[in-house]
N, C-alpha and C positions, 0 to 999 in steps of 0.2 A: 389456357386450360388450368383451372386450379389442380391443387393435389388432391382434393378430395373428388372431385370429376375424375381426374386419372385415376385414382383407387379404384372408383366406382366401375368405369369403363374397363379397366383390368378385370375385376372381379366379374362382369357381364362376359368377357372374353374367356374367363376360366370356366364358367359355367357351360358356356355353348360349347366349348373345346370338349367338356366332360361328356355333355350330352351327344355330340358327334361321336366320340369314342364308345360311348356305350350302345350306341347304334351299329356300331362295326363289331359289335361283341366283347370289347374290351370290359374286365371288371375293373371298377376305380376303386384302388385300395386307401389312397389318402388324397388329400386337396390341402394346399398350402402346408405343407409339412413343414416344421421349425428345425433345422437341421444346422448346427455350426454357425449360428447367428444368420442364417439365411433361410430363404423358403424354397422348397421343391414345389412347383406349381401342381403336377399331376403326378401320381404315383401309381399305376394300372398293371394288369395282367393280361397279356396277348398269350392266348393259349398258356403254355408254360414260361414264358417270356416274361421279365420283370422290365416296365418301360417307364423310364423316367421321362415325363412330359415338359418341355419349356414352351410354355405359350406367351405367345406376344400378339397385342391387341392395338390397333388404331381404328381412329374414326374415320381416315380416308387414308390415300396413297401420296400425298401432295408431296410428303418429304421421303417418299421411296418406301418399299415394300418392307411390312413388318420383320419379315425373314432377315432382311438386311442389319437387323440391329443385333444379331447373334453372332458377335465376331469372338476374337480370339481369347478374350479376357471372360467373356461369358461362358463360352463353352468351358473354358477350365474350371470355372466357379460352378457351373452346373455339375459336371464330372467330380469335382470336390464334395459336393453336396451328396451327389447319389452313392459313392464311395462309402460317407458317413452313415447313410440312411442304410447300406447292406450290411454295413459291421453291427450296428446299433439293432437290427432285425436278423443278423446272422445269415444272411441270404447269400452268401461266399459261393456255393453249389449251384446256383440259380443261373440261367442265361439272363443276360442283362443287355439293353440298348437304350439310345437315348433318342428321344423324337421331338421334333419342333411342330407345334400346330400355330397358325397364325389366323387371326380371326379379325376381320375387317366389316365395320359396321357402317357401311356407306348408306344403307337403308335400314330399315326395321329389321329385315332378315340379314343375319351374320353369312359373309362369305368365310368358310372354313376352309383352311387347307392343311395338309397333313404330310409332312418330310419324315417319313420312318429312316432310323439311322442316321440321322441328320448330320452328324459329325463323328470322328473317330475320338475315341476315348480310352483312357486308360484302364476301362473297368475288364 
């Protein structure tokens, strides 16, 4: 798969994840937010909690489930980006959590899974 098609698949996954979260009542605050030379996929509000969402998208599970790609280094990076976002937007007094949403496009209909509080973070 070319980088361009990987990027397009990732964008489709992020849109599917945002739609899924909106349907749950989340308010999307930002998508692909650039912070510290990195991107936060989705920043949302779940009631009064700021949620940083890492979206992992795959076209199939031949190489494992997409959630398996969120290892220690990725968790650390997401936590760093979230911390920078919190400071930039002065959200230190807010409740915060990090979720992972996986999207698999095996057919036309995306299969979306949501892992709330997916990993511990220093937030």
